[in-house]
SEKE-190096 format. One record per atom (N, C-alpha, C): atom name; x, y, z. Coordinates in steps of 0.05 Angstrom, whole numbers. Layout:
<site 'CA', <X, Y, Z>>
...
END
This chain:
<site 'N', <16, -24, 0>>
<site 'CA', <0, 0, 0>>
<site 'C', <17, 25, 0>>
<site 'N', <4, 47, 0>>
<site 'CA', <18, 73, 1>>
<site 'C', <17, 84, 29>>
<site 'N', <41, 86, 42>>
<site 'CA', <41, 95, 70>>
<site 'C', <32, 124, 74>>
<site 'N', <30, 139, 52>>
<site 'CA', <21, 167, 55>>
<site 'C', <-9, 169, 55>>
<site 'N', <-24, 149, 46>>
<site 'CA', <-53, 151, 46>>
<site 'C', <-64, 143, 74>>
<site 'N', <-60, 119, 81>>
<site 'CA', <-70, 111, 107>>
<site 'C', <-52, 88, 117>>
<site 'N', <-37, 93, 137>>
<site 'CA', <-19, 72, 146>>
<site 'C', <-10, 77, 174>>
<site 'N', <-6, 56, 189>>
<site 'CA', <6, 58, 215>>
<site 'C', <36, 59, 214>>
<site 'N', <47, 58, 189>>
<site 'CA', <76, 59, 186>>
<site 'C', <87, 85, 199>>
<site 'N', <73, 107, 198>>
<site 'CA', <84, 132, 208>>
<site 'C', <89, 132, 238>>
<site 'N', <76, 114, 252>>
<site 'CA', <83, 111, 280>>
<site 'C', <111, 99, 283>>
<site 'N', <117, 80, 266>>
<site 'CA', <144, 68, 266>>
<site 'C', <164, 88, 255>>
<site 'N', <156, 102, 234>>
<site 'CA', <174, 122, 221>>
<site 'C', <183, 143, 242>>
<site 'N', <165, 154, 257>>
<site 'CA', <172, 174, 277>>
<site 'C', <191, 162, 297>>
<site 'N', <186, 138, 306>>
<site 'CA', <203, 125, 326>>
<site 'C', <231, 122, 314>>
<site 'N', <233, 112, 289>>
<site 'CA', <259, 108, 276>>
<site 'C', <274, 134, 273>>
<site 'N', <260, 156, 265>>
<site 'CA', <274, 182, 262>>
<site 'C', <285, 192, 288>>
<site 'N', <269, 188, 309>>
<site 'CA', <278, 198, 336>>
<site 'C', <301, 181, 346>>
<site 'N', <299, 155, 342>>
<site 'CA', <319, 136, 353>>
<site 'C', <345, 136, 337>>
<site 'N', <342, 138, 310>>
<site 'CA', <365, 136, 292>>
<site 'C', <365, 160, 273>>
<site 'N', <370, 184, 283>>
<site 'CA', <368, 208, 266>>
<site 'C', <390, 208, 244>>
<site 'N', <411, 193, 247>>
<site 'CA', <432, 193, 227>>
<site 'C', <425, 176, 202>>
<site 'N', <404, 160, 205>>
<site 'CA', <396, 143, 182>>
<site 'C', <375, 157, 165>>
<site 'N', <381, 159, 139>>
<site 'CA', <362, 171, 121>>
<site 'C', <342, 150, 112>>
<site 'N', <317, 156, 117>>
<site 'CA', <295, 138, 110>>
<site 'C', <281, 148, 85>>
<site 'N', <281, 132, 64>>
<site 'CA', <266, 139, 40>>
<site 'C', <240, 123, 39>>
<site 'N', <218, 137, 35>>
<site 'CA', <192, 125, 33>>
<site 'C', <184, 124, 4>>
<site 'N', <179, 100, -6>>
<site 'CA', <171, 97, -33>>
<site 'C', <141, 92, -34>>
<site 'N', <126, 110, -47>>
<site 'CA', <97, 106, -47>>
<site 'C', <89, 82, -64>>
<site 'N', <67, 70, -57>>
<site 'CA', <58, 47, -71>>
<site 'C', <29, 49, -80>>
<site 'N', <18, 28, -89>>
<site 'CA', <-10, 27, -97>>
<site 'C', <-27, 22, -73>>
<site 'N', <-47, 39, -69>>
<site 'CA', <-65, 36, -46>>
<site 'C', <-85, 13, -51>>
<site 'N', <-94, 2, -29>>
<site 'CA', <-112, -21, -30>>
<site 'C', <-138, -13, -45>>
<site 'N', <-148, 11, -41>>
<site 'CA', <-172, 19, -54>>
<site 'C', <-168, 22, -84>>
<site 'N', <-144, 30, -93>>
<site 'CA', <-138, 32, -122>>
<site 'C', <-139, 4, -134>>
<site 'N', <-127, -15, -120>>
<site 'CA', <-128, -43, -130>>
<site 'C', <-156, -53, -131>>
<site 'N', <-172, -47, -111>>
<site 'CA', <-200, -56, -110>>
<site 'C', <-216, -44, -134>>
<site 'N', <-212, -18, -139>>
<site 'CA', <-226, -5, -161>>
<site 'C', <-217, -18, -187>>
<site 'N', <-192, -25, -190>>
<site 'CA', <-182, -38, -214>>
<site 'C', <-195, -66, -217>>
<site 'N', <-196, -81, -195>>
<site 'CA', <-208, -108, -196>>
<site 'C', <-237, -106, -205>>
<site 'N', <-251, -86, -194>>
<site 'CA', <-280, -83, -200>>
<site 'C', <-285, -68, -227>>
<site 'N', <-263, -57, -238>>
<site 'CA', <-264, -42, -263>>
<site 'C', <-284, -19, -262>>
<site 'N', <-282, -3, -241>>
<site 'CA', <-298, 21, -238>>
<site 'C', <-280, 44, -231>>
<site 'N', <-287, 68, -242>>
<site 'CA', <-271, 92, -235>>
<site 'C', <-277, 102, -207>>
<site 'N', <-258, 115, -195>>
<site 'CA', <-262, 127, -169>>
<site 'C', <-283, 149, -171>>
<site 'N', <-279, 166, -191>>
<site 'CA', <-297, 189, -195>>
<site 'C', <-300, 195, -224>>
<site 'N', <-322, 208, -231>>
<site 'CA', <-327, 218, -258>>
<site 'C', <-331, 248, -256>>
<site 'N', <-340, 259, -277>>
<site 'CA', <-344, 288, -278>>
<site 'C', <-363, 297, -256>>
<site 'N', <-355, 318, -242>>
<site 'CA', <-371, 330, -221>>
<site 'C', <-379, 311, -198>>
<site 'N', <-362, 291, -193>>
<site 'CA', <-367, 273, -171>>
<site 'C', <-347, 278, -149>>
<site 'N', <-354, 268, -125>>
<site 'CA', <-337, 271, -102>>
<site 'C', <-327, 243, -92>>
<site 'N', <-305, 244, -79>>
<site 'CA', <-292, 219, -70>>
<site 'C', <-281, 223, -41>>
<site 'N', <-287, 205, -23>>
<site 'CA', <-279, 207, 4>>
<site 'C', <-265, 181, 14>>
<site 'N', <-245, 184, 30>>
<site 'CA', <-232, 162, 43>>
<site 'C', <-232, 167, 73>>
<site 'N', <-240, 148, 89>>
<site 'CA', <-242, 151, 118>>
<site 'C', <-238, 124, 131>>
<site 'N', <-241, 124, 157>>
<site 'CA', <-239, 99, 172>>
<site 'C', <-266, 94, 186>>
<site 'N', <-270, 69, 195>>
<site 'CA', <-295, 62, 209>>
<site 'C', <-296, 73, 237>>
<site 'N', <-275, 87, 245>>
<site 'CA', <-274, 97, 273>>
<site 'C', <-290, 123, 277>>
<site 'N', <-299, 136, 256>>
<site 'CA', <-313, 161, 259>>
<site 'C', <-341, 157, 270>>
<site 'N', <-353, 179, 281>>
<site 'CA', <-379, 177, 293>>
<site 'C', <-401, 177, 272>>
<site 'N', <-425, 170, 281>>
<site 'CA', <-448, 168, 264>>
<site 'C', <-454, 194, 248>>
<site 'N', <-454, 216, 261>>
<site 'CA', <-460, 242, 248>>
<site 'C', <-440, 248, 226>>
<site 'N', <-415, 244, 231>>
<site 'CA', <-395, 249, 211>>
<site 'C', <-397, 230, 188>>
<site 'N', <-402, 204, 194>>
<site 'CA', <-405, 184, 173>>
<site 'C', <-429, 191, 156>>
<site 'N', <-451, 198, 169>>
<site 'CA', <-475, 205, 154>>
<site 'C', <-470, 229, 135>>
<site 'N', <-456, 249, 145>>
<site 'CA', <-451, 273, 128>>
<site 'C', <-435, 266, 104>>
<site 'N', <-412, 253, 107>>
<site 'CA', <-396, 249, 83>>
<site 'C', <-407, 228, 65>>
<site 'N', <-423, 209, 75>>
<site 'CA', <-437, 190, 57>>
<site 'C', <-457, 205, 40>>
<site 'N', <-471, 224, 51>>
<site 'CA', <-490, 240, 37>>
<site 'C', <-477, 257, 15>>
<site 'N', <-453, 268, 21>>
<site 'CA', <-440, 286, 3>>
<site 'C', <-422, 272, -18>>
<site 'N', <-416, 247, -14>>
<site 'CA', <-397, 233, -31>>
<site 'C', <-410, 214, -51>>
<site 'N', <-398, 214, -75>>
<site 'CA', <-407, 195, -95>>
<site 'C', <-393, 168, -93>>
<site 'N', <-368, 169, -85>>
<site 'CA', <-352, 145, -80>>
<site 'C', <-339, 147, -53>>
<site 'N', <-340, 126, -37>>
<site 'CA', <-329, 126, -10>>
<site 'C', <-313, 100, -6>>
<site 'N', <-290, 104, 6>>
<site 'CA', <-273, 81, 15>>
<site 'C', <-271, 83, 45>>
<site 'N', <-276, 61, 58>>
<site 'CA', <-274, 60, 88>>
<site 'C', <-254, 39, 96>>
<site 'N', <-233, 48, 109>>
<site 'CA', <-212, 30, 120>>
<site 'C', <-220, 25, 149>>
<site 'N', <-206, 5, 161>>
<site 'CA', <-211, -3, 189>>
<site 'C', <-241, -8, 194>>
<site 'N', <-253, -23, 177>>
<site 'CA', <-282, -28, 179>>
<site 'C', <-289, -44, 204>>
<site 'N', <-270, -57, 216>>
<site 'CA', <-276, -71, 241>>
<site 'C', <-283, -52, 264>>
<site 'N', <-278, -26, 259>>
<site 'CA', <-284, -6, 279>>
<site 'C', <-312, 7, 276>>
<site 'N', <-327, -1, 256>>
<site 'CA', <-354, 9, 252>>
<site 'C', <-371, -1, 276>>
<site 'N', <-381, 18, 291>>
<site 'CA', <-393, 11, 317>>
<site 'C', <-421, -1, 314>>
<site 'N', <-437, 9, 295>>
<site 'CA', <-465, 0, 293>>
<site 'C', <-470, -9, 264>>
<site 'N', <-469, -35, 259>>
<site 'CA', <-473, -45, 232>>
<site 'C', <-501, -40, 221>>
<site 'N', <-521, -40, 238>>
<site 'CA', <-549, -35, 229>>
<site 'C', <-551, -6, 219>>
<site 'N', <-540, 13, 234>>
<site 'CA', <-541, 41, 225>>
<site 'C', <-525, 44, 199>>
<site 'N', <-502, 31, 198>>
<site 'CA', <-485, 32, 174>>
<site 'C', <-501, 22, 149>>
<site 'N', <-515, 0, 153>>
<site 'CA', <-531, -11, 131>>
<site 'C', <-551, 9, 121>>
<site 'N', <-565, 23, 139>>
<site 'CA', <-584, 43, 131>>
<site 'C', <-571, 66, 117>>
<site 'N', <-549, 75, 126>>
<site 'CA', <-535, 98, 114>>
<site 'C', <-524, 92, 86>>
<site 'N', <-519, 67, 80>>
<site 'CA', <-506, 61, 55>>
<site 'C', <-524, 48, 34>>
<site 'N', <-550, 47, 40>>
<site 'CA', <-569, 34, 21>>
<site 'C', <-571, 48, -6>>
<site 'N', <-566, 74, -7>>
<site 'CA', <-569, 88, -33>>
<site 'C', <-546, 83, -52>>
<site 'N', <-525, 71, -43>>
<site 'CA', <-502, 65, -60>>
<site 'C', <-508, 41, -77>>
<site 'N', <-504, 44, -103>>
<site 'CA', <-509, 22, -122>>
<site 'C', <-488, 0, -120>>
<site 'N', <-463, 8, -115>>
<site 'CA', <-442, -11, -111>>
<site 'C', <-434, -11, -82>>
<site 'N', <-435, -34, -69>>
<site 'CA', <-429, -37, -40>>
<site 'C', <-412, -62, -38>>
<site 'N', <-386, -59, -37>>
<site 'CA', <-368, -82, -37>>
<site 'C', <-350, -81, -12>>
<site 'N', <-344, -105, -2>>
<site 'CA', <-324, -108, 18>>
<site 'C', <-300, -122, 5>>
<site 'N', <-277, -111, 9>>
<site 'CA', <-253, -122, -4>>
<site 'C', <-234, -131, 19>>
<site 'N', <-228, -156, 19>>
<site 'CA', <-212, -167, 41>>
<site 'C', <-185, -177, 31>>
<site 'N', <-164, -169, 45>>
<site 'CA', <-137, -177, 39>>
<site 'C', <-131, -174, 9>>
<site 'N', <-139, -151, -2>>
<site 'CA', <-136, -146, -31>>
<site 'C', <-106, -146, -38>>
<site 'N', <-100, -160, -60>>
<site 'CA', <-72, -162, -69>>
<site 'C', <-57, -186, -58>>
<site 'N', <-71, -202, -42>>
<site 'CA', <-58, -226, -31>>
<site 'C', <-71, -251, -43>>
<site 'N', <-60, -274, -36>>
<site 'CA', <-72, -300, -45>>
<site 'C', <-99, -305, -32>>
<site 'N', <-105, -291, -10>>
<site 'CA', <-130, -295, 4>>
<site 'C', <-151, -273, -3>>
<site 'N', <-146, -259, -25>>
<site 'CA', <-163, -237, -33>>
<site 'C', <-192, -246, -37>>
<site 'N', <-211, -231, -25>>
<site 'CA', <-239, -236, -28>>
<site 'C', <-253, -209, -33>>
<site 'N', <-270, -208, -53>>
<site 'CA', <-287, -185, -58>>
<site 'C', <-316, -195, -58>>
<site 'N', <-332, -184, -40>>
<site 'CA', <-360, -193, -38>>
<site 'C', <-378, -169, -38>>
<site 'N', <-403, -174, -47>>
<site 'CA', <-423, -154, -44>>
<site 'C', <-430, -152, -15>>
<site 'N', <-433, -127, -5>>
<site 'CA', <-438, -122, 23>>
<site 'C', <-466, -133, 31>>
<site 'N', <-483, -138, 12>>
<site 'CA', <-510, -148, 18>>
<site 'C', <-509, -178, 25>>
<site 'N', <-488, -192, 18>>
<site 'CA', <-486, -220, 26>>
<site 'C', <-481, -223, 56>>
<site 'N', <-495, -240, 68>>
<site 'CA', <-493, -244, 97>>
<site 'C', <-465, -252, 105>>
<site 'N', <-452, -268, 88>>
<site 'CA', <-425, -277, 95>>
<site 'C', <-404, -254, 95>>
<site 'N', <-411, -232, 82>>
<site 'CA', <-393, -209, 81>>
<site 'C', <-387, -197, 108>>
<site 'N', <-407, -199, 126>>
<site 'CA', <-403, -188, 153>>
<site 'C', <-381, -202, 168>>
<site 'N', <-375, -227, 161>>
<site 'CA', <-354, -242, 174>>
<site 'C', <-326, -232, 165>>
<site 'N', <-325, -216, 145>>
<site 'CA', <-300, -206, 134>>
<site 'C', <-291, -180, 146>>
<site 'N', <-306, -169, 165>>
<site 'CA', <-299, -143, 177>>
<site 'C', <-274, -145, 194>>
<site 'N', <-251, -143, 182>>
<site 'CA', <-226, -144, 198>>
<site 'C', <-208, -121, 190>>
<site 'N', <-185, -120, 202>>
<site 'CA', <-166, -98, 198>>
<site 'C', <-157, -96, 169>>
<site 'N', <-154, -118, 156>>
<site 'CA', <-144, -118, 128>>
<site 'C', <-166, -118, 108>>
<site 'N', <-189, -106, 114>>
<site 'CA', <-211, -104, 96>>
<site 'C', <-218, -75, 92>>
<site 'N', <-231, -69, 70>>
<site 'CA', <-241, -42, 65>>
<site 'C', <-269, -45, 52>>
<site 'N', <-284, -24, 54>>
<site 'CA', <-310, -22, 41>>
<site 'C', <-308, -1, 19>>
<site 'N', <-319, -8, -4>>
<site 'CA', <-320, 10, -26>>
<site 'C', <-349, 14, -33>>
<site 'N', <-357, 39, -33>>
<site 'CA', <-385, 47, -39>>
<site 'C', <-385, 66, -63>>
<site 'N', <-404, 63, -81>>
<site 'CA', <-406, 81, -104>>
<site 'C', <-436, 84, -111>>
<site 'N', <-444, 110, -114>>
<site 'CA', <-472, 116, -121>>
<site 'C', <-476, 111, -151>>
END
């Protein structure tokens, strides 16, 4: 993935810089999980006059509601942190594409429609949700 988009790497990076200031650390950006998911699904992130949001499942209901309303495409990382799945279901019903992407780019990669009951079992740290109106 790309450590500049969403990554816990920067916690390690800060530690390394403080502990070993003499070592030059070069960060090479990579392909983000959501970009790979969009590629696998063959859908664009945005089109003309559309909006795109990336967030985590850790945000509160009001914030989640607001940006889901304002966004045409949404990527949610850390989906295991979504506190109320029933509310989340209601908030995301207007999206035509509702996918959960698990361990994207690995041999264990799974992409499922969020409407499938088995998709709820995939809510872990290495999963993301992709929504598109």
